[in-house]
Each structure stands twice: as structure tokens, then as C-alpha cells.
MITI-231156 format. One record per residue: x, y, z of N, C-alpha, C, O, CB in turn. Coordinates in steps of 0.05 Angstrom, whole numbers, padded with zeros to 5 digits, always signed. Glycine has a CB too. Layout:
REM MITI-231156
XYZXYZXYZXYZXYZ/...
END
This chain:
REM MITI-231156
+02054+01693+01565+02074+01675+01577+02081+01653+01557+02063+01642+01544+02063+01662+01603/+02107+01647+01554+02116+01627+01535+02110+01599+01546+02103+01596+01570+02146+01629+01530/+02112+01579+01529+02106+01551+01537+02126+01543+01559+02119+01528+01578+02108+01532+01514/+02151+01552+01557+02171+01545+01577+02164+01557+01604+02165+01543+01624+02199+01554+01569/+02157+01583+01604+02149+01596+01628+02125+01584+01641+02122+01583+01665+02145+01626+01623/+02106+01574+01624+02081+01563+01634+02086+01538+01651+02070+01531+01668+02062+01556+01611/+02109+01524+01646+02115+01499+01661+02130+01505+01687+02133+01487+01703+02132+01481+01644/+02138+01529+01691+02153+01536+01715+02134+01545+01737+02117+01562+01732+02173+01559+01709/+02136+01534+01761+02118+01541+01783+02119+01571+01789+02140+01584+01786+02125+01525+01809/+02096+01581+01797+02095+01610+01804+02114+01617+01827+02126+01638+01827+02066+01617+01811/+02117+01598+01846+02134+01604+01869+02163+01608+01859+02177+01625+01870+02133+01580+01889/+02171+01593+01839+02198+01596+01828+02201+01623+01814+02220+01638+01818+02205+01574+01808/+02181+01630+01798+02181+01656+01784+02182+01680+01803+02195+01700+01797+02157+01658+01765/+02168+01677+01826+02168+01699+01845+02195+01702+01859+02201+01723+01870+02146+01695+01866/+02211+01680+01860+02237+01682+01872+02259+01693+01854+02280+01702+01863+02246+01654+01882/+02254+01694+01828+02274+01703+01809+02284+01731+01815+02308+01736+01814+02263+01702+01781/+02266+01751+01821+02277+01777+01828+02295+01777+01853+02313+01793+01855+02254+01797+01832/+02289+01759+01872+02306+01757+01896+02334+01748+01888+02354+01758+01897+02294+01737+01916/+02335+01727+01870+02361+01718+01860+02376+01740+01846+02400+01743+01849+02357+01693+01842/+02361+01754+01829+02374+01775+01813+02387+01796+01831+02410+01804+01827+02354+01788+01794/+02372+01806+01851+02382+01827+01868+02407+01817+01883+02426+01832+01886+02360+01836+01888/+02406+01792+01893+02428+01782+01908+02453+01778+01891+02475+01786+01899+02421+01755+01921/+02449+01767+01867+02472+01763+01849+02483+01790+01840+02507+01793+01837+02463+01747+01824/+02466+01810+01836+02475+01836+01828+02492+01848+01850+02512+01862+01845+02451+01855+01823/+02485+01843+01876+02501+01853+01898+02528+01839+01899+02549+01851+01904+02486+01848+01925/+02528+01813+01893+02554+01798+01892+02572+01808+01871+02596+01812+01875+02548+01768+01887/+02560+01814+01847+02576+01824+01825+02588+01851+01832+02611+01857+01825+02558+01827+01800/+02572+01868+01846+02582+01894+01854+02605+01892+01874+02621+01910+01877+02560+01910+01866/+02606+01869+01889+02627+01865+01908+02650+01849+01896+02668+01840+01911+02616+01850+01932/+02650+01846+01870+02672+01832+01855+02674+01803+01862+02697+01792+01862+02698+01846+01860/+02652+01790+01869+02652+01761+01874+02650+01747+01847+02632+01753+01831+02628+01752+01893/+02668+01728+01841+02668+01714+01815+02650+01690+01814+02636+01685+01794+02696+01706+01809/+02649+01674+01835+02633+01650+01835+02621+01645+01863+02632+01655+01883+02649+01626+01825/+02600+01629+01864+02587+01624+01889+02574+01596+01888+02565+01588+01867+02566+01646+01896/+02573+01583+01910+02561+01556+01912+02531+01559+01919+02522+01580+01929+02575+01538+01932/+02516+01537+01915+02488+01537+01922+02485+01540+01953+02466+01551+01962+02474+01512+01912/+02505+01529+01968+02504+01532+01997+02507+01561+02005+02493+01570+02023+02526+01514+02010/+02526+01575+01992+02530+01603+01998+02506+01620+01990+02498+01639+02004+02555+01614+01985/+02494+01613+01967+02469+01627+01959+02447+01622+01980+02432+01640+01987+02459+01616+01931/+02445+01597+01989+02425+01590+02009+02428+01606+02035+02409+01616+02046+02427+01560+02016/+02453+01609+02044+02458+01624+02068+02452+01653+02065+02442+01666+02083+02488+01620+02077/+02459+01664+02041+02454+01693+02036+02425+01700+02032+02417+01722+02040+02470+01701+02013/+02410+01682+02020+02382+01687+02013+02363+01676+02034+02339+01683+02034+02376+01676+01986/+02372+01659+02052+02355+01645+02071+02334+01628+02057+02311+01626+02065+02341+01666+02090/+02343+01615+02035+02327+01596+02020+02343+01570+02019+02367+01571+02013+02319+01607+01991/+02331+01547+02025+02347+01523+02026+02359+01516+01998+02347+01522+01978+02330+01499+02035/+02383+01504+01999+02398+01500+01974+02383+01482+01954+02387+01485+01930+02425+01489+01981/+02368+01463+01965+02353+01445+01947+02332+01460+01930+02328+01455+01907+02339+01422+01963/+02320+01480+01943+02300+01497+01929+02314+01513+01907+02304+01516+01885+02285+01515+01948/+02337+01524+01914+02352+01540+01895+02361+01523+01871+02357+01531+01848+02377+01553+01908/+02371+01499+01876+02380+01482+01854+02356+01474+01837+02358+01472+01812+02394+01456+01865/+02333+01469+01850+02309+01461+01835+02299+01485+01817+02292+01481+01794+02287+01452+01853/+02299+01509+01829+02291+01532+01814+02309+01536+01790+02299+01541+01768+02292+01558+01832/+02335+01534+01794+02354+01539+01772+02352+01517+01751+02356+01523+01727+02383+01540+01783/+02344+01493+01759+02343+01470+01740+02322+01475+01718+02324+01463+01696+02337+01445+01754/+02302+01491+01723+02282+01497+01703+02293+01512+01679+02281+01513+01658+02259+01513+01715/+02317+01524+01683+02329+01541+01662+02353+01528+01650+02369+01542+01636+02335+01568+01673/+02358+01502+01655+02381+01489+01644+02404+01489+01663+02401+01492+01687+02389+01502+01617/+02428+01485+01652+02452+01483+01668+02463+01511+01673+02477+01522+01657+02474+01466+01654/+02457+01522+01697+02467+01548+01704+02493+01547+01719+02507+01567+01722+02446+01563+01720/+02500+01523+01729+02524+01520+01744+02537+01494+01738+02527+01478+01722+02519+01522+01775/+02561+01489+01751+02575+01464+01746+02581+01451+01773+02589+01464+01792+02601+01469+01731/+02578+01425+01774+02583+01410+01799+02612+01413+01807+02630+01409+01790+02575+01380+01795/+02617+01420+01832+02644+01423+01841+02655+01451+01837+02676+01458+01848+02662+01404+01828/+02641+01467+01821+02650+01494+01815+02631+01515+01827+02639+01535+01838+02653+01499+01785/+02605+01509+01825+02585+01527+01834+02574+01544+01811+02571+01533+01788+02596+01546+01855/+02569+01569+01815+02557+01586+01795+02575+01610+01790+02585+01623+01808+02529+01595+01804/+02578+01616+01764+02593+01640+01756+02574+01664+01760+02553+01665+01748+02602+01638+01726/+02583+01683+01776+02565+01705+01784+02558+01722+01760+02535+01730+01757+02579+01722+01805/+02578+01729+01743+02572+01746+01720+02552+01732+01701+02535+01745+01689+02598+01753+01705/+02556+01706+01697+02537+01691+01680+02509+01691+01691+02490+01696+01677+02547+01662+01677/+02507+01686+01718+02480+01687+01731+02468+01715+01728+02444+01717+01722+02483+01679+01760/+02484+01736+01732+02473+01763+01731+02462+01768+01703+02440+01779+01700+02495+01783+01737/+02477+01761+01682+02467+01766+01655+02443+01749+01649+02425+01758+01634+02490+01759+01635/+02442+01724+01660+02419+01707+01655+02394+01719+01667+02373+01721+01654+02424+01680+01666/+02396+01727+01693+02372+01738+01706+02364+01765+01695+02340+01771+01693+02377+01740+01736/+02384+01781+01687+02378+01807+01675+02362+01803+01649+02343+01818+01644+02404+01822+01669/+02370+01783+01633+02355+01778+01608+02328+01766+01613+02308+01774+01601+02372+01759+01590/+02327+01746+01632+02302+01733+01638+02281+01752+01650+02257+01750+01643+02307+01710+01658/+02290+01770+01667+02272+01789+01680+02269+01815+01663+02256+01834+01672+02281+01796+01707/+02283+01815+01640+02281+01839+01622+02289+01864+01637+02275+01885+01636+02253+01842+01610/+02312+01862+01651+02321+01885+01667+02333+01907+01650+02340+01928+01661+02341+01875+01687/+02336+01903+01624+02346+01924+01607+02323+01943+01598+02328+01964+01587+02360+01912+01582/+02298+01934+01603+02275+01951+01596+02263+01963+01621+02261+01951+01642+02254+01934+01580/+02254+01988+01618+02241+02002+01640+02211+01996+01640+02198+02001+01619+02247+02032+01639/+02201+01986+01662+02172+01981+01664+02159+02006+01676+02166+02014+01698+02167+01956+01681/+02140+02017+01662+02126+02041+01671+02101+02034+01686+02085+02017+01678+02119+02060+01647/+02098+02046+01710+02077+02039+01729+02059+02062+01735+02069+02085+01736+02089+02028+01755/+02033+02057+01738+02015+02078+01747+02003+02068+01774+01998+02045+01778+01992+02083+01726/+01997+02087+01791+01984+02081+01817+01958+02095+01818+01955+02119+01812+02003+02089+01841/+01937+02080+01826+01910+02091+01827+01901+02091+01856+01899+02070+01869+01891+02074+01809/+01895+02115+01867+01886+02117+01894+01909+02129+01911+01926+02115+01920+01877+02090+01906/+01908+02156+01915+01930+02169+01929+01922+02177+01957+01920+02200+01964+01940+02194+01913/+01916+02156+01973+01912+02160+02002+01939+02158+02015+01959+02164+02003+01892+02139+02014/+01939+02151+02041+01964+02149+02056+01983+02129+02043+02007+02134+02039+01959+02142+02085/+01973+02105+02036+01989+02084+02025+01998+02092+01997+02022+02089+01990+01974+02057+02024/+01980+02101+01981+01987+02109+01954+02008+02131+01954+02027+02131+01938+01963+02119+01939/+02005+02150+01972+02024+02172+01974+02052+02161+01981+02072+02170+01970+02015+02193+01996/+02053+02143+02000+02078+02131+02009+02091+02115+01986+02116+02117+01982+02074+02112+02033/+02076+02101+01970+02087+02086+01948+02098+02104+01926+02119+02097+01915+02065+02067+01936/+02085+02126+01921+02095+02144+01901+02121+02156+01910+02140+02160+01895+02074+02167+01895/+02123+02163+01936+02148+02174+01947+02170+02153+01946+02193+02160+01940+02143+02182+01976/+02164+02128+01951+02183+02107+01950+02193+02102+01922+02217+02101+01916+02172+02080+01962/+02174+02100+01903+02179+02098+01874+02201+02079+01867+02219+02086+01851+02185+02125+01863/+02201+02055+01879+02220+02034+01871+02249+02043+01872+02264+02039+01853+02213+02024+01844/+02256+02055+01894+02284+02065+01897+02305+02043+01896+02328+02049+01892+02286+02080+01923/+02296+02018+01899+02316+01996+01897+02321+01988+01869+02339+01972+01864+02306+01972+01913/+02306+01998+01849+02310+01990+01822+02305+02014+01803+02285+02027+01806+02293+01967+01815/+02323+02018+01784+02318+02038+01764+02305+02027+01739+02303+02041+01719+02344+02053+01757/+02297+02002+01741+02283+01989+01718+02253+01990+01721+02239+01983+01702+02292+01960+01715/+02243+01999+01744+02214+02003+01748+02210+02031+01757+02225+02042+01773+02203+01982+01769/+02190+02044+01746+02186+02072+01753+02156+02079+01753+02142+02074+01733+02201+02090+01733/+02147+02091+01775+02120+02102+01775+02120+02127+01758+02133+02147+01765+02109+02107+01804/+02105+02127+01737+02104+02149+01718+02079+02166+01720+02078+02188+01710+02107+02139+01690/+02058+02155+01733+02033+02169+01735+02018+02161+01760+02020+02139+01770+02015+02164+01710/+02002+02180+01770+01985+02175+01794+01958+02187+01790+01955+02208+01777+01999+02187+01820/+01937+02173+01800+01910+02181+01794+01892+02180+01819+01896+02163+01837+01897+02163+01773/+01873+02198+01820+01854+02199+01842+01829+02214+01831+01830+02225+01809+01865+02212+01868/+01808+02216+01848+01784+02232+01840+01778+02254+01860+01761+02271+01854+01760+02213+01837/+01792+02254+01883+01787+02274+01903+01799+02301+01894+01822+02303+01888+01799+02266+01930/+01782+02322+01893+01792+02348+01885+01816+02359+01901+01833+02372+01890+01769+02368+01887/+01816+02352+01927+01838+02362+01943+01864+02347+01938+01886+02356+01946+01831+02360+01973/+01863+02324+01925+01887+02308+01918+01896+02313+01890+01920+02314+01885+01881+02279+01923/+01877+02314+01871+01883+02318+01843+01899+02345+01840+01891+02366+01850+01858+02319+01825/+01921+02343+01826+01938+02367+01822+01961+02368+01841+01980+02384+01837+01921+02392+01824/+01960+02352+01863+01982+02352+01882+02007+02341+01869+02006+02323+01852+01975+02335+01907/+02030+02352+01876+02055+02342+01865+02069+02325+01887+02074+02335+01909+02073+02365+01856/+02076+02301+01880+02090+02282+01898+02116+02275+01884+02116+02261+01864+02073+02256+01904/+02138+02286+01894+02163+02282+01880+02162+02296+01853+02159+02321+01852+02170+02252+01876/+02166+02281+01832+02164+02293+01805+02138+02287+01791+02134+02294+01767+02187+02282+01787/+02119+02276+01806+02093+02267+01794+02070+02284+01803+02067+02289+01827+02088+02237+01800/+02054+02293+01785+02029+02307+01791+02006+02287+01790+02004+02271+01772+02024+02331+01771/+01989+02288+01811+01966+02270+01812+01945+02279+01792+01936+02302+01792+01954+02268+01841/+01938+02261+01774+01918+02267+01753+01890+02257+01761+01888+02239+01778+01926+02256+01726/+01870+02268+01750+01843+02258+01754+01839+02232+01737+01850+02229+01716+01821+02279+01746/+01823+02214+01748+01817+02189+01733+01806+02194+01706+01807+02176+01689+01799+02171+01750/+01794+02217+01701+01784+02223+01674+01806+02222+01653+01800+02217+01630+01770+02251+01674/+01831+02226+01662+01853+02227+01643+01867+02199+01641+01887+02197+01627+01873+02247+01652/+01857+02179+01655+01871+02154+01658+01877+02141+01631+01901+02136+01625+01854+02135+01674/+01857+02136+01615+01862+02121+01590+01881+02136+01571+01898+02124+01559+01835+02117+01576/+01878+02162+01570+01896+02178+01552+01924+02177+01562+01943+02173+01546+01886+02207+01551/+01928+02180+01588+01955+02180+01599+01968+02152+01596+01992+02150+01589+01955+02187+01629/+01953+02131+01601+01963+02104+01597+01974+02100+01569+01995+02089+01565+01942+02083+01603/+01958+02109+01549+01966+02106+01521+01990+02124+01514+02008+02115+01500+01942+02113+01503/+01990+02149+01524+02011+02167+01518+02038+02159+01529+02059+02161+01516+02004+02195+01528/+02037+02149+01554+02062+02143+01568+02071+02114+01563+02095+02108+01563+02059+02147+01598/+02052+02096+01558+02058+02068+01555+02060+02053+01581+02079+02038+01586+02085+02065+01540/+02039+02057+01598+02038+02044+01624+02034+02014+01621+02016+02006+01605+02016+02057+01642/+02049+01998+01635+02046+01969+01633+02035+01956+01659+02023+01934+01658+02073+01956+01627/+02038+01969+01682+02029+01958+01707+02014+01979+01723+02021+02003+01722+02054+01948+01724/+01993+01971+01736+01977+01989+01753+01977+01978+01782+01974+01955+01786+01948+01992+01743/+01981+01997+01801+01980+01990+01829+01953+02001+01839+01948+02025+01836+02004+02001+01845/+01937+01985+01852+01911+01994+01862+01912+01997+01892+01917+01978+01907+01889+01973+01854/+01908+02021+01901+01905+02027+01930+01880+02042+01935+01879+02062+01950+01930+02043+01941/+01858+02033+01922+01832+02046+01923+01815+02031+01944+01822+02009+01952+01819+02046+01895/+01792+02043+01952+01773+02029+01969+01764+02003+01956+01760+02002+01932+01749+02047+01976/+01761+01982+01972+01753+01956+01962+01727+01956+01945+01725+01941+01926+01750+01937+01984/+01708+01973+01953+01682+01973+01939+01684+01982+01910+01666+01976+01895+01663+01991+01954/+01705+01996+01902+01708+02004+01874+01731+01990+01860+01737+01996+01837+01712+02035+01873/+01743+01971+01874+01767+01958+01863+01761+01944+01837+01777+01946+01817+01778+01938+01883/+01739+01929+01835+01733+01914+01811+01727+01933+01787+01735+01928+01765+01708+01896+01815/+01712+01955+01793+01707+01974+01771+01733+01986+01761+01736+01990+01737+01688+01996+01782/+01751+01993+01779+01777+02004+01771+01793+01983+01755+01805+01990+01735+01793+02014+01795/+01792+01958+01765+01806+01937+01751+01796+01933+01722+01811+01928+01704+01804+01911+01766/+01769+01937+01719+01758+01934+01692+01768+01956+01674+01774+01951+01651+01727+01936+01694/+01771+01981+01684+01782+02002+01668+01811+01997+01662+01820+02003+01639+01779+02029+01683/+01826+01987+01681+01854+01982+01677+01859+01962+01655+01875+01966+01637+01867+01972+01704/+01844+01939+01656+01848+01919+01636+01837+01927+01609+01849+01920+01588+01834+01893+01645/+01816+01943+01608+01805+01953+01583+01825+01972+01570+01826+01975+01545+01779+01967+01588/+01842+01985+01586+01862+02004+01575+01886+01989+01565+01905+02001+01554+01870+02024+01597/+01886+01962+01568+01908+01946+01556+01930+01939+01576+01951+01928+01568+01920+01961+01534/+01927+01946+01601+01948+01940+01621+01945+01910+01629+01923+01900+01634+01945+01958+01646/+01969+01897+01630+01968+01868+01634+01978+01859+01662+01979+01835+01668+01986+01854+01613/+01985+01878+01679+01995+01872+01705+01982+01890+01726+01982+01914+01723+02025+01874+01707/+01972+01878+01748+01960+01893+01769+01971+01884+01796+01972+01860+01802+01929+01890+01769/+01980+01903+01812+01988+01898+01840+01966+01908+01857+01961+01932+01859+02016+01911+01847/+01951+01890+01870+01926+01897+01883+01930+01898+01914+01934+01878+01927+01905+01877+01877/+01929+01923+01925+01931+01927+01954+01904+01927+01967+01902+01931+01991+01946+01952+01960/+01882+01923+01952+01856+01923+01964+01849+01894+01974+01862+01875+01966+01834+01932+01944/+01830+01891+01992+01823+01865+02002+01806+01848+01982+01801+01825+01987+01807+01867+02028/+01798+01861+01960+01781+01847+01941+01797+01829+01923+01819+01834+01915+01766+01868+01924/+01784+01806+01916+01796+01788+01896+01784+01796+01869+01760+01795+01865+01790+01758+01903/+01801+01803+01850+01792+01815+01825+01788+01794+01803+01803+01775+01801+01813+01835+01816/+01767+01798+01788+01762+01782+01764+01773+01797+01740+01764+01819+01733+01732+01776+01760/+01793+01785+01727+01806+01797+01704+01809+01777+01681+01806+01753+01686+01834+01809+01712/+01814+01786+01657+01818+01768+01635+01842+01749+01640+01860+01756+01656+01823+01783+01609/+01842+01726+01627+01863+01706+01632+01891+01715+01625+01910+01704+01635+01856+01681+01617/+01893+01735+01608+01920+01744+01600+01930+01767+01618+01951+01779+01612+01920+01753+01571/+01916+01773+01640+01924+01794+01658+01934+01781+01684+01921+01763+01695+01901+01813+01664/+01957+01789+01693+01969+01779+01718+01961+01797+01742+01965+01822+01740+02000+01776+01716/+01951+01786+01763+01944+01801+01787+01959+01789+01811+01958+01765+01816+01913+01801+01792/+01973+01806+01826+01986+01798+01851+01972+01813+01873+01970+01838+01873+02017+01803+01851/+01961+01798+01893+01947+01810+01915+01966+01814+01939+01979+01796+01947+01923+01792+01923/+01966+01838+01949+01982+01844+01973+01963+01851+01996+01952+01873+01997+02002+01868+01967/+01959+01831+02014+01941+01835+02036+01959+01839+02061+01969+01820+02071+01921+01811+02040/+01962+01864+02070+01980+01869+02092+01971+01855+02118+01988+01847+02134+01981+01899+02097/+01945+01852+02122+01935+01839+02146+01943+01809+02146+01952+01799+02166+01905+01841+02147/+01941+01796+02123+01949+01768+02121+01979+01765+02124+01988+01747+02138+01940+01757+02094/+01994+01783+02112+02023+01782+02114+02032+01785+02143+02050+01771+02153+02037+01803+02097/+02019+01803+02158+02026+01808+02186+02019+01784+02203+02034+01776+02220+02012+01833+02196/+01995+01772+02197+01986+01749+02212+02006+01725+02207+02012+01710+02226+01958+01741+02203/+02015+01722+02182+02034+01701+02176+02060+01706+02190+02072+01687+02201+02039+01700+02145/+02069+01731+02191+02094+01737+02205+02092+01730+02235+02111+01718+02246+02101+01767+02202/+02070+01737+02248+02066+01731+02276+02066+01701+02281+02077+01691+02301+02040+01744+02286/+02053+01686+02262+02052+01657+02265+02080+01645+02265+02087+01629+02282+02035+01645+02243/+02097+01654+02246+02123+01643+02244+02141+01652+02267+02159+01637+02276+02136+01651+02218/+02136+01676+02277+02151+01685+02301+02145+01667+02325+02163+01661+02340+02143+01714+02308/+02121+01658+02328+02113+01642+02351+02118+01612+02348+02119+01598+02368+02083+01647+02356/+02122+01603+02323+02125+01575+02319+02152+01566+02308+02155+01542+02303+02104+01566+02300/+02170+01584+02305+02197+01576+02296+02218+01589+02313+02242+01585+02308+02201+01584+02266/
END
């Protein structure tokens, strides 16, 4: 992470892909410019938050004019490195893993699951879409051969840390963790935890209180 990125709140960085997708949709609809209020209404994010997020990157818009959609699109595309394809591996092909491989980031052609791994004999060798499930014995070699940058973990929690150790040792710097375990990884590795139970509980809370 650069010094500039290090000063930007994580919450802002996590919103950048949302901004990119929305602006990309506007561009596809031939919209030339948009105000922070219109962005707010479309994204369901308050305009003050959007202006604050954008301010970390300099002057992206002009007062009284708003934001040039094509300029924003090129900015977010460059910032998020949308011209490069990120290759992803998924470890653990149970029901969730199987569903994720089938989904395979259909909303973006810049991210692609290129490999899938498991240890169960009845799963190894299965073809899901265009991907054959490989045995974990092949993990390090496949990561090096293909150039995997991100790993998705959908393994049992009791082995999550051991798998994370293998993932980081193989040189992968990004982990999307669907297990309930909190992983210990080197400081240069980014981990995002996806706890479906917590997300559902949060959804129910907001349903009842807003």
C-alpha cells in the first residue's frame, strides 16, 4: 500500500468498487455528468460521505457543475486497476464453494476464479463450469504457474489457519475468508472476513430499527 493509500480510511477504500460500478453504469447510459446529490440517491450513500471520500483523491468535481462521468470512470478504473485481471483461487468446494465457482464474478470480467482446490476424493477432479477441482497437493505449483493473487477460503474453521499459512507462504497477498475464524497473517497480507451470520443479524437489526 502506498503512503497516500495508507492515509485513506478503510471504509472509503471499500466503497470505491461501489462508486466504480455505478459510474460505469452511468457511462453505459450515456450520462455526461452527475451531482453528488444524484450519486447519493443512486448509491444510497449520503452526499457528505461521497464528497469526503472523493476529497482524499483531490479535485474530482467542480462546484456548480458536479462530476464528469467519463473522468470519474477513468479515475476509478485506474485506481482500482480495472485494466488488469485479478486471478483468484478458491479453497474448499462444499456447497458454498461450489456456488462461488459457478458464480465466478459474473458482474466483472476483471476478476476471475482460475483454480479450485479440495482434498475430498469425491470432489477432486469434478468439473465446475470450465474449472476442474484440484487436490491441495497441487496448490503451490498451480498458484505459481497461473499467478494467483487472491484466495477465497470456504474450508472448515478448524483448518482455516493452517490453510491461511499455506496461502501466505505461497505468496498470495489477499484472502477472502468465509470461515468464522479470525486469521493471523503477515502484515503485508490483506484479509476480509465474510461472516454470513453477522451480516444477517445486522440486516435484521436495521430492518427492525429503521
